[in-house]
N, CA, C and O atoms as CSV, one atom per row, in Angstrom:
chain,resi,resn,atom,element,x,y,z
A,1,MET,N,N,-4.712,24.160,6.549
A,1,MET,CA,C,-3.530,22.626,5.985
A,1,MET,C,C,-3.640,23.164,4.701
A,1,MET,O,O,-4.411,24.054,4.341
A,2,GLU,N,N,-2.683,22.468,3.932
A,2,GLU,CA,C,-2.689,22.457,2.819
A,2,GLU,C,C,-3.040,21.842,2.361
A,2,GLU,O,O,-2.390,20.797,2.310
A,3,ALA,N,N,-4.320,21.892,1.635
A,3,ALA,CA,C,-5.033,20.549,0.341
A,3,ALA,C,C,-3.652,19.794,-0.963
A,3,ALA,O,O,-3.391,18.647,-1.327
A,4,ILE,N,N,-3.268,20.724,-1.194
A,4,ILE,CA,C,-2.480,19.978,-1.883
A,4,ILE,C,C,-1.128,19.524,-1.652
A,4,ILE,O,O,-0.253,19.899,-0.870
A,5,LYS,N,N,-1.194,18.407,-2.742
A,5,LYS,CA,C,0.032,17.433,-2.491
A,5,LYS,C,C,0.950,17.038,-3.079
A,5,LYS,O,O,1.053,16.233,-4.005
A,6,PRO,N,N,1.927,17.849,-2.311
A,6,PRO,CA,C,3.653,17.867,-3.253
A,6,PRO,C,C,3.117,16.727,-4.054
A,6,PRO,O,O,2.126,15.997,-4.068
A,7,TYR,N,N,4.183,16.902,-4.686
A,7,TYR,CA,C,4.981,15.235,-5.014
A,7,TYR,C,C,5.852,14.844,-4.702
A,7,TYR,O,O,5.788,13.620,-4.818
A,8,PRO,N,N,7.276,15.325,-4.108
A,8,PRO,CA,C,8.364,14.843,-3.425
A,8,PRO,C,C,7.833,14.115,-1.957
A,8,PRO,O,O,6.884,14.616,-1.354
A,9,LEU,N,N,8.367,13.180,-1.562
A,9,LEU,CA,C,7.471,12.239,-0.345
A,9,LEU,C,C,8.388,12.754,0.129
A,9,LEU,O,O,8.878,11.806,0.744
A,10,HIS,N,N,9.111,13.708,0.338
A,10,HIS,CA,C,10.034,13.918,1.637
A,10,HIS,C,C,8.802,15.380,2.337
A,10,HIS,O,O,8.365,15.678,3.449
A,11,GLU,N,N,8.688,15.822,1.202
A,11,GLU,CA,C,7.753,17.092,1.371
A,11,GLU,C,C,6.952,16.505,1.521
A,11,GLU,O,O,6.386,17.333,2.235
A,12,ARG,N,N,5.898,15.256,1.486
A,12,ARG,CA,C,3.921,15.588,1.547
A,12,ARG,C,C,4.674,15.318,2.863
A,12,ARG,O,O,4.316,16.147,3.700
A,13,CYS,N,N,5.779,14.277,3.450
A,13,CYS,CA,C,5.950,13.686,5.245
A,13,CYS,C,C,5.929,14.924,5.850
A,13,CYS,O,O,5.099,15.162,6.727
A,14,ALA,N,N,7.176,16.182,5.296
A,14,ALA,CA,C,6.964,17.419,6.383
A,14,ALA,C,C,5.483,17.304,6.881
A,14,ALA,O,O,4.900,16.973,7.913
A,15,LEU,N,N,5.078,17.880,5.237
A,15,LEU,CA,C,3.528,18.798,5.261
A,15,LEU,C,C,2.173,17.883,6.134
A,15,LEU,O,O,1.166,18.520,6.441
A,16,PHE,N,N,2.283,16.209,6.516
A,16,PHE,CA,C,1.825,15.377,7.025
A,16,PHE,C,C,2.436,16.114,8.527
A,16,PHE,O,O,2.141,17.302,8.395
A,17,ALA,N,N,3.023,15.971,9.642
A,17,ALA,CA,C,4.232,16.768,10.425
A,17,ALA,C,C,3.522,17.846,10.453
A,17,ALA,O,O,3.194,18.007,11.629
A,18,LYS,N,N,3.212,18.460,9.977
A,18,LYS,CA,C,3.359,20.190,9.839
A,18,LYS,C,C,1.892,20.004,10.545
A,18,LYS,O,O,1.797,20.179,11.760
A,19,ASP,N,N,0.370,19.524,9.495
A,19,ASP,CA,C,-0.816,19.633,9.316
A,19,ASP,C,C,-1.198,18.768,10.857
A,19,ASP,O,O,-2.253,19.161,11.355
A,20,VAL,N,N,-0.644,17.923,11.460
A,20,VAL,CA,C,-0.893,17.550,12.761
A,20,VAL,C,C,-0.290,18.228,13.887
A,20,VAL,O,O,-0.490,18.034,15.086
A,21,ARG,N,N,0.670,19.256,13.176
A,21,ARG,CA,C,0.618,20.105,14.777
A,21,ARG,C,C,-1.031,21.059,15.283
A,21,ARG,O,O,-1.863,21.118,16.189
A,22,VAL,N,N,-0.619,21.770,13.696
A,22,VAL,CA,C,-1.560,22.592,13.686
A,22,VAL,C,C,-3.407,21.466,14.356
A,22,VAL,O,O,-4.166,21.968,15.185
A,23,PHE,N,N,-3.598,20.418,13.891
A,23,PHE,CA,C,-4.471,19.730,14.032
A,23,PHE,C,C,-4.347,20.056,15.513
A,23,PHE,O,O,-5.486,20.337,15.885
A,24,LEU,N,N,-3.558,20.144,16.458
A,24,LEU,CA,C,-3.437,19.761,17.637
A,24,LEU,C,C,-4.120,20.884,18.814
A,24,LEU,O,O,-4.708,20.757,19.888
A,25,ARG,N,N,-3.688,22.017,17.965
A,25,ARG,CA,C,-3.903,23.082,18.365
A,25,ARG,C,C,-5.458,23.586,18.992
A,25,ARG,O,O,-5.814,24.356,19.884
A,26,ASN,N,N,-6.316,22.490,17.768
A,26,ASN,CA,C,-8.099,23.111,18.221
A,26,ASN,C,C,-8.327,21.495,18.368
A,26,ASN,O,O,-8.831,20.907,17.410
A,27,ILE,N,N,-7.931,20.692,19.663
A,27,ILE,CA,C,-8.399,19.740,19.927
A,27,ILE,C,C,-8.900,20.370,21.624
A,27,ILE,O,O,-8.824,21.524,22.046
A,28,PRO,N,N,-9.391,19.171,22.297
A,28,PRO,CA,C,-9.957,19.915,23.003
A,28,PRO,C,C,-9.089,19.592,24.414
A,28,PRO,O,O,-8.716,18.497,24.833
A,29,PHE,N,N,-8.923,20.755,24.919
A,29,PHE,CA,C,-7.907,20.535,26.488
A,29,PHE,C,C,-7.378,19.526,27.428
A,29,PHE,O,O,-6.910,20.133,28.391
A,30,ASN,N,N,-7.234,18.113,27.583
A,30,ASN,CA,C,-7.475,17.332,28.689
A,30,ASN,C,C,-5.970,17.056,29.386
A,30,ASN,O,O,-5.155,17.912,29.729
A,31,ILE,N,N,-5.872,15.818,29.473
A,31,ILE,CA,C,-4.498,14.822,30.266
A,31,ILE,C,C,-5.063,14.262,29.101
A,31,ILE,O,O,-4.502,14.596,28.057
A,32,ALA,N,N,-5.811,13.670,29.027
A,32,ALA,CA,C,-5.466,12.425,27.881
A,32,ALA,C,C,-5.213,12.955,26.598
A,32,ALA,O,O,-4.287,12.509,25.922
A,33,SER,N,N,-6.009,13.942,26.162
A,33,SER,CA,C,-5.654,14.418,24.617
A,33,SER,C,C,-3.860,15.167,24.271
A,33,SER,O,O,-3.131,15.283,23.286
A,34,ILE,N,N,-3.789,15.597,26.050
A,34,ILE,CA,C,-2.318,15.909,25.557
A,34,ILE,C,C,-1.374,14.691,25.708
A,34,ILE,O,O,-0.171,14.886,25.535
A,35,GLU,N,N,-1.802,13.497,26.006
A,35,GLU,CA,C,-1.158,12.941,26.178
A,35,GLU,C,C,-0.944,12.128,24.788
A,35,GLU,O,O,0.095,11.904,24.167
A,36,ASP,N,N,-2.006,11.841,24.574
A,36,ASP,CA,C,-1.824,10.795,22.795
A,36,ASP,C,C,-1.276,12.261,21.810
A,36,ASP,O,O,-0.467,12.199,20.884
A,37,GLY,N,N,-1.855,13.327,22.232
A,37,GLY,CA,C,-1.323,14.722,20.966
A,37,GLY,C,C,0.541,14.433,21.144
A,37,GLY,O,O,0.953,14.496,19.986
A,38,LYS,N,N,1.609,14.191,21.976
A,38,LYS,CA,C,2.377,14.053,22.351
A,38,LYS,C,C,2.793,12.787,21.297
A,38,LYS,O,O,3.760,12.789,20.536
A,39,GLN,N,N,1.651,11.555,21.492
A,39,GLN,CA,C,2.771,10.614,21.360
A,39,GLN,C,C,2.652,10.595,18.993
A,39,GLN,O,O,3.354,10.168,18.076
A,40,LEU,N,N,0.938,11.562,19.178
A,40,LEU,CA,C,1.107,11.621,17.806
A,40,LEU,C,C,2.006,12.708,16.743
A,40,LEU,O,O,2.326,12.885,15.568
A,41,VAL,N,N,2.124,13.225,18.023
A,41,VAL,CA,C,3.402,14.276,16.966
A,41,VAL,C,C,4.920,14.209,17.122
A,41,VAL,O,O,5.739,14.934,16.557
A,42,ARG,N,N,5.213,12.984,18.184
A,42,ARG,CA,C,6.191,11.624,17.662
A,42,ARG,C,C,6.762,11.074,16.687
A,42,ARG,O,O,7.860,11.052,16.131
A,43,SER,N,N,5.551,10.547,16.595
A,43,SER,CA,C,4.980,9.671,15.586
A,43,SER,C,C,5.070,10.506,13.864
A,43,SER,O,O,5.769,10.156,12.914
A,44,SER,N,N,4.284,11.451,13.931
A,44,SER,CA,C,3.334,11.988,12.583
A,44,SER,C,C,5.491,12.495,12.073
A,44,SER,O,O,5.935,12.253,10.951
A,45,GLY,N,N,6.457,13.228,13.332
A,45,GLY,CA,C,7.589,13.330,12.367
A,45,GLY,C,C,8.281,12.326,12.249
A,45,GLY,O,O,9.292,12.637,11.619
A,46,SER,N,N,8.280,10.957,12.602
A,46,SER,CA,C,9.427,9.952,12.409
A,46,SER,C,C,8.790,9.445,11.359
A,46,SER,O,O,9.433,8.534,10.838
A,47,ILE,N,N,7.348,9.779,10.632
A,47,ILE,CA,C,7.461,9.347,9.303
A,47,ILE,C,C,8.537,9.937,8.250
A,47,ILE,O,O,9.180,9.367,7.368
A,48,GLY,N,N,8.506,11.046,8.589
A,48,GLY,CA,C,9.369,11.673,7.585
A,48,GLY,C,C,10.771,11.576,7.768
A,48,GLY,O,O,11.455,11.517,6.746
A,49,ALA,N,N,11.480,11.542,9.167
A,49,ALA,CA,C,12.869,10.984,9.220
A,49,ALA,C,C,12.924,10.636,8.899
A,49,ALA,O,O,13.199,11.059,7.776
A,50,ASN,N,N,12.812,9.075,9.042
A,50,ASN,CA,C,12.508,7.968,8.873
A,50,ASN,C,C,13.172,7.608,7.244
A,50,ASN,O,O,13.987,6.874,6.684
A,51,TYR,N,N,12.327,8.536,7.013
A,51,TYR,CA,C,11.824,8.383,5.338
A,51,TYR,C,C,13.803,8.992,5.005
A,51,TYR,O,O,14.726,8.211,4.772
A,52,LEU,N,N,13.886,10.055,5.068
A,52,LEU,CA,C,14.891,10.948,4.935
A,52,LEU,C,C,15.932,9.645,5.263
A,52,LEU,O,O,16.238,8.894,4.336
A,53,GLU,N,N,16.331,9.474,6.302
A,53,GLU,CA,C,17.044,7.999,6.593
A,53,GLU,C,C,17.345,7.141,5.893
A,53,GLU,O,O,18.380,6.481,5.989
A,54,ALA,N,N,16.269,6.984,4.866
A,54,ALA,CA,C,16.484,5.432,4.105
A,54,ALA,C,C,17.130,6.069,2.671
A,54,ALA,O,O,17.987,5.585,1.933
A,55,ASN,N,N,16.594,6.979,2.598
A,55,ASN,CA,C,17.613,8.043,1.593
A,55,ASN,C,C,18.551,7.709,1.485
A,55,ASN,O,O,19.119,7.216,0.510
A,56,ASP,N,N,19.131,8.076,3.221
A,56,ASP,CA,C,20.559,8.048,3.239
A,56,ASP,C,C,21.375,6.976,3.123
A,56,ASP,O,O,22.563,7.105,2.826
A,57,SER,N,N,20.800,5.806,3.350
A,57,SER,CA,C,21.095,4.553,4.405
A,57,SER,C,C,22.632,3.770,3.228
A,57,SER,O,O,22.670,4.005,2.020
A,58,LEU,N,N,23.439,3.108,3.772
A,58,LEU,CA,C,24.439,2.210,3.647
A,58,LEU,C,C,23.869,1.065,2.882
A,58,LEU,O,O,24.654,0.801,1.972
A,59,GLY,N,N,23.131,0.502,2.871
A,59,GLY,CA,C,23.142,-0.677,2.019
A,59,GLY,C,C,20.954,-0.807,2.393
A,59,GLY,O,O,20.237,-0.130,3.131
A,60,LYS,N,N,20.536,-2.345,1.170
A,60,LYS,CA,C,19.985,-2.671,1.322
A,60,LYS,C,C,18.956,-2.804,2.707
A,60,LYS,O,O,17.807,-2.487,3.014
A,61,LYS,N,N,20.107,-3.463,3.310
A,61,LYS,CA,C,18.928,-3.714,5.446
A,61,LYS,C,C,18.564,-2.724,5.616
A,61,LYS,O,O,17.389,-2.481,5.890
A,62,ASP,N,N,19.718,-1.631,5.474
A,62,ASP,CA,C,19.246,-0.751,6.324
A,62,ASP,C,C,18.284,0.182,5.884
A,62,ASP,O,O,17.622,0.841,6.686
A,63,ILE,N,N,18.090,0.343,3.882
A,63,ILE,CA,C,16.897,1.217,3.172
A,63,ILE,C,C,15.991,0.580,3.467
A,63,ILE,O,O,15.018,1.334,3.453
A,64,LEU,N,N,15.576,-0.817,3.855
A,64,LEU,CA,C,14.581,-1.082,4.293
A,64,LEU,C,C,14.060,-1.669,5.795
A,64,LEU,O,O,13.008,-2.187,6.172
A,65,PHE,N,N,15.069,-1.394,6.320
A,65,PHE,CA,C,14.779,-1.138,7.868
A,65,PHE,C,C,14.025,0.008,8.096
A,65,PHE,O,O,12.963,0.036,8.718
A,66,ARG,N,N,14.835,1.353,7.363
A,66,ARG,CA,C,14.153,2.545,7.087
A,66,ARG,C,C,12.542,2.805,6.928
A,66,ARG,O,O,11.705,3.200,7.739
A,67,PHE,N,N,12.480,2.540,5.971
A,67,PHE,CA,C,11.306,2.704,4.998
A,67,PHE,C,C,10.277,1.773,5.851
A,67,PHE,O,O,9.080,2.049,5.775
A,68,ARG,N,N,10.820,0.361,6.893
A,68,ARG,CA,C,9.740,-0.392,7.430
A,68,ARG,C,C,10.026,0.883,8.625
A,68,ARG,O,O,9.313,1.795,8.206
A,69,ILE,N,N,10.494,1.222,9.486
A,69,ILE,CA,C,9.557,2.288,10.276
A,69,ILE,C,C,9.168,3.109,10.115
A,69,ILE,O,O,8.276,3.295,10.943
A,70,SER,N,N,9.291,4.091,9.288
A,70,SER,CA,C,8.426,4.957,8.334
A,70,SER,C,C,7.314,4.369,8.564
A,70,SER,O,O,6.639,4.838,9.481
A,71,ARG,N,N,6.776,3.154,7.802
A,71,ARG,CA,C,5.521,2.629,7.226
A,71,ARG,C,C,5.290,2.335,8.982
A,71,ARG,O,O,4.148,2.636,9.329
A,72,LYS,N,N,5.942,1.945,9.821
A,72,LYS,CA,C,5.245,1.798,11.117
A,72,LYS,C,C,4.480,3.246,11.394
A,72,LYS,O,O,3.286,3.519,11.276
A,73,GLU,N,N,5.642,4.109,11.819
A,73,GLU,CA,C,5.319,5.604,12.394
A,73,GLU,C,C,4.245,5.177,11.629
A,73,GLU,O,O,3.615,4.235,12.111
A,74,ALA,N,N,3.900,5.578,10.659
A,74,ALA,CA,C,2.561,5.759,9.644
A,74,ALA,C,C,1.690,5.109,10.375
A,74,ALA,O,O,0.875,5.781,11.008
A,75,LYS,N,N,1.662,3.929,10.446
A,75,LYS,CA,C,-0.064,3.194,11.311
A,75,LYS,C,C,-0.419,3.897,12.129
A,75,LYS,O,O,-1.518,4.452,12.167
A,76,GLU,N,N,1.100,4.051,13.491
A,76,GLU,CA,C,0.715,4.212,14.837
A,76,GLU,C,C,0.538,6.386,14.611
A,76,GLU,O,O,0.175,7.014,15.605
A,77,SER,N,N,0.744,6.913,13.709
A,77,SER,CA,C,0.335,7.359,13.607
A,77,SER,C,C,-1.272,7.618,13.250
A,77,SER,O,O,-1.924,8.440,13.895
A,78,LEU,N,N,-1.599,7.176,12.632
A,78,LEU,CA,C,-3.260,6.561,13.022
A,78,LEU,C,C,-4.140,6.519,13.841
A,78,LEU,O,O,-5.217,7.068,14.074
A,79,PHE,N,N,-3.258,5.482,14.398
A,79,PHE,CA,C,-4.035,4.949,15.731
A,79,PHE,C,C,-3.804,6.277,16.972
A,79,PHE,O,O,-4.082,6.039,18.147
A,80,TRP,N,N,-3.410,7.299,16.655
A,80,TRP,CA,C,-3.281,8.377,17.714
A,80,TRP,C,C,-4.080,9.157,17.477
A,80,TRP,O,O,-4.754,9.687,18.361
A,81,LEU,N,N,-4.257,9.542,15.623
A,81,LEU,CA,C,-5.744,10.109,15.601
A,81,LEU,C,C,-6.496,9.602,15.448
A,81,LEU,O,O,-7.185,10.170,14.601
A,82,LYS,N,N,-7.119,8.300,15.922
A,82,LYS,CA,C,-8.110,7.553,16.001
A,82,LYS,C,C,-8.737,7.445,17.201
A,82,LYS,O,O,-9.881,7.220,17.596
A,83,LEU,N,N,-7.153,7.779,17.898
A,83,LEU,CA,C,-7.775,7.668,19.730
A,83,LEU,C,C,-7.983,9.175,20.160
A,83,LEU,O,O,-8.387,9.350,21.309
A,84,ILE,N,N,-7.792,10.100,19.496
A,84,ILE,CA,C,-7.722,11.501,20.237
A,84,ILE,C,C,-9.384,12.094,20.462
A,84,ILE,O,O,-10.096,12.137,19.459
A,85,ASP,N,N,-9.633,12.290,21.050
A,85,ASP,CA,C,-10.301,13.304,21.434
A,85,ASP,C,C,-10.727,14.572,20.796
A,85,ASP,O,O,-10.177,15.621,21.129
A,86,VAL,N,N,-12.039,14.547,19.551
A,86,VAL,CA,C,-11.880,16.018,18.996
A,86,VAL,C,C,-13.062,17.039,19.656
A,86,VAL,O,O,-13.158,18.256,19.492
A,87,GLY,N,N,-14.047,16.023,20.565
A,87,GLY,CA,C,-14.578,17.480,21.098
A,87,GLY,C,C,-15.990,16.473,20.485
A,87,GLY,O,O,-16.137,15.252,20.438
A,88,ASN,N,N,-16.870,17.599,20.076
A,88,ASN,CA,C,-18.256,17.509,18.977
A,88,ASN,C,C,-18.011,18.992,17.998
A,88,ASN,O,O,-18.745,19.837,17.486
A,89,ASP,N,N,-17.026,18.820,18.058
A,89,ASP,CA,C,-16.699,20.103,16.771
A,89,ASP,C,C,-16.388,19.657,15.145
A,89,ASP,O,O,-15.245,19.787,14.708
A,90,ALA,N,N,-17.179,19.272,14.527
A,90,ALA,CA,C,-16.855,19.603,13.149
A,90,ALA,C,C,-15.963,19.552,12.275
A,90,ALA,O,O,-15.682,18.776,11.362
A,91,LYS,N,N,-15.607,20.369,12.629
A,91,LYS,CA,C,-14.724,20.513,11.193
A,91,LYS,C,C,-13.327,20.595,12.248
A,91,LYS,O,O,-12.837,21.701,12.016
A,92,VAL,N,N,-12.511,19.912,13.273
A,92,VAL,CA,C,-11.948,19.469,13.502
A,92,VAL,C,C,-11.833,18.396,13.336
A,92,VAL,O,O,-10.724,17.920,13.095
A,93,GLU,N,N,-12.974,17.626,13.411
A,93,GLU,CA,C,-13.656,16.166,13.248
A,93,GLU,C,C,-13.166,15.835,11.086
A,93,GLU,O,O,-12.641,14.796,10.684
A,94,SER,N,N,-13.509,16.894,10.279
A,94,SER,CA,C,-12.995,16.985,9.503
A,94,SER,C,C,-11.627,16.544,9.278
A,94,SER,O,O,-11.244,15.461,8.837
A,95,ASP,N,N,-10.822,17.751,9.722
A,95,ASP,CA,C,-9.433,17.702,9.837
A,95,ASP,C,C,-9.114,16.397,10.343
A,95,ASP,O,O,-8.244,15.768,9.741
A,96,ARG,N,N,-9.678,15.868,11.368
A,96,ARG,CA,C,-8.961,14.599,11.757
A,96,ARG,C,C,-8.676,13.654,10.367
A,96,ARG,O,O,-7.582,13.366,9.882
A,97,ARG,N,N,-10.413,13.163,9.761
A,97,ARG,CA,C,-10.334,12.345,8.825
A,97,ARG,C,C,-9.515,12.311,7.890
A,97,ARG,O,O,-9.126,11.257,7.388
A,98,ARG,N,N,-9.050,13.741,7.438
A,98,ARG,CA,C,-7.756,13.970,6.426
A,98,ARG,C,C,-7.195,13.833,6.212
A,98,ARG,O,O,-6.725,13.313,5.200
A,99,LEU,N,N,-6.780,14.325,7.274
A,99,LEU,CA,C,-5.095,13.490,8.189
A,99,LEU,C,C,-5.560,12.118,8.020
A,99,LEU,O,O,-5.125,11.605,6.990
A,100,CYS,N,N,-6.488,11.200,8.887
A,100,CYS,CA,C,-6.761,9.789,8.877
A,100,CYS,C,C,-5.909,9.348,7.180
A,100,CYS,O,O,-4.898,8.745,6.821
A,101,ASN,N,N,-7.206,10.179,6.452
A,101,ASN,CA,C,-6.367,9.792,4.727
A,101,ASN,C,C,-5.594,10.003,4.569
A,101,ASN,O,O,-5.023,9.320,3.719
A,102,GLU,N,N,-5.065,10.779,5.015
A,102,GLU,CA,C,-3.281,11.231,4.223
A,102,GLU,C,C,-2.397,9.788,4.722
A,102,GLU,O,O,-1.717,9.037,4.022
A,103,VAL,N,N,-2.653,9.733,6.008
A,103,VAL,CA,C,-1.568,8.970,6.168
A,103,VAL,C,C,-1.690,7.687,5.946
A,103,VAL,O,O,-0.727,6.932,6.080
A,104,ILE,N,N,-2.395,7.439,5.729
A,104,ILE,CA,C,-3.500,5.630,5.281
A,104,ILE,C,C,-2.789,5.412,3.226
A,104,ILE,O,O,-2.748,4.397,2.530
A,105,GLU,N,N,-2.251,7.249,2.821
A,105,GLU,CA,C,-2.620,6.604,1.377
A,105,GLU,C,C,-0.699,7.062,1.583
A,105,GLU,O,O,-0.287,7.132,0.425
A,106,LEU,N,N,0.500,7.368,2.572
A,106,LEU,CA,C,1.831,7.308,2.739
A,106,LEU,C,C,2.144,6.271,3.265
A,106,LEU,O,O,3.054,5.497,2.966
A,107,ALA,N,N,1.159,6.203,4.327
A,107,ALA,CA,C,1.379,4.126,4.487
A,107,ALA,C,C,1.563,2.821,3.280
A,107,ALA,O,O,2.197,1.766,3.249
A,108,LYS,N,N,0.551,3.609,2.256
A,108,LYS,CA,C,0.345,2.403,0.994
A,108,LYS,C,C,1.280,2.744,0.414
A,108,LYS,O,O,2.110,1.910,0.050
A,109,ILE,N,N,1.449,4.269,0.116
A,109,ILE,CA,C,3.181,4.819,-0.439
A,109,ILE,C,C,4.610,3.444,-0.294
A,109,ILE,O,O,5.295,2.633,-0.916
A,110,LEU,N,N,4.408,3.834,0.580
A,110,LEU,CA,C,5.709,3.199,1.823
A,110,LEU,C,C,5.895,1.488,1.513
A,110,LEU,O,O,6.943,0.876,1.309
A,111,SER,N,N,4.784,1.080,1.548
A,111,SER,CA,C,4.590,-0.505,1.472
A,111,SER,C,C,4.838,0.066,-0.466
A,111,SER,O,O,5.938,-0.130,-0.982
A,112,ALA,N,N,4.115,0.485,-0.984
A,112,ALA,CA,C,4.927,-0.384,-2.733
A,112,ALA,C,C,6.641,0.046,-3.099
A,112,ALA,O,O,7.393,-0.359,-3.985
A,113,ILE,N,N,6.893,1.320,-1.675
A,113,ILE,CA,C,8.661,1.386,-2.039
A,113,ILE,C,C,8.954,-0.043,-1.505
A,113,ILE,O,O,9.613,-0.779,-2.240
A,114,ILE,N,N,8.618,-0.418,-0.547
A,114,ILE,CA,C,9.566,-1.614,0.239
A,114,ILE,C,C,9.469,-2.883,-0.960
A,114,ILE,O,O,10.376,-3.644,-1.297
A,115,LYS,N,N,7.852,-2.823,-1.544
A,115,LYS,CA,C,7.712,-4.393,-2.005
A,115,LYS,C,C,8.656,-4.102,-2.854
A,115,LYS,O,O,9.703,-4.749,-2.862
A,116,LYS,N,N,8.302,-2.515,-4.171
A,116,LYS,CA,C,9.804,-2.841,-4.989
A,116,LYS,C,C,10.954,-3.093,-4.330
A,116,LYS,O,O,11.555,-4.099,-4.706
A,117,ILE,N,N,11.528,-2.336,-3.274
A,117,ILE,CA,C,12.623,-2.702,-2.921
A,117,ILE,C,C,13.016,-4.502,-2.832
A,117,ILE,O,O,13.863,-5.155,-3.442
A,118,GLU,N,N,12.023,-4.898,-1.827
A,118,GLU,CA,C,12.416,-6.603,-2.066
A,118,GLU,C,C,12.431,-7.029,-2.929
A,118,GLU,O,O,13.305,-7.869,-3.145
A,119,SER,N,N,11.423,-6.687,-3.983
A,119,SER,CA,C,11.535,-7.449,-5.337
A,119,SER,C,C,12.733,-7.802,-6.175
A,119,SER,O,O,12.855,-8.788,-6.901
A,120,HIS,N,N,13.723,-6.695,-5.926
A,120,HIS,CA,C,14.605,-6.236,-6.711
A,120,HIS,C,C,15.775,-7.575,-5.386
A,120,HIS,O,O,16.070,-7.025,-4.325
A,121,ASN,N,N,16.221,-8.864,-5.516
A,121,ASN,CA,C,16.607,-9.465,-5.434
A,121,ASN,C,C,18.194,-9.620,-6.075
A,121,ASN,O,O,18.825,-10.665,-5.915
């Protein structure tokens, strides 16, 4: 898992989604982790997908809508990261904490973008 955070937000979102997929390879295999992992894969990928959609949007309302969805997916990813069972593996738990910190940062960045767009009325 990459430690350096690339500057472009779309790259950072893609890296987060990739890191989530690597993380999921190391969690205990059970029905709950499979289902929680599926949800985490979807929400982590959706952060960047909606960010890219926002950058290609047709108007301010659409841009705000896409950024809000991206932020919502970041919050959802945090939920699934907190819920997923990592067993007793300290390394996997450390990876989870790092991913939680990263998605919190992504959500804050997206919130700042939303506020900036909203303030330009």
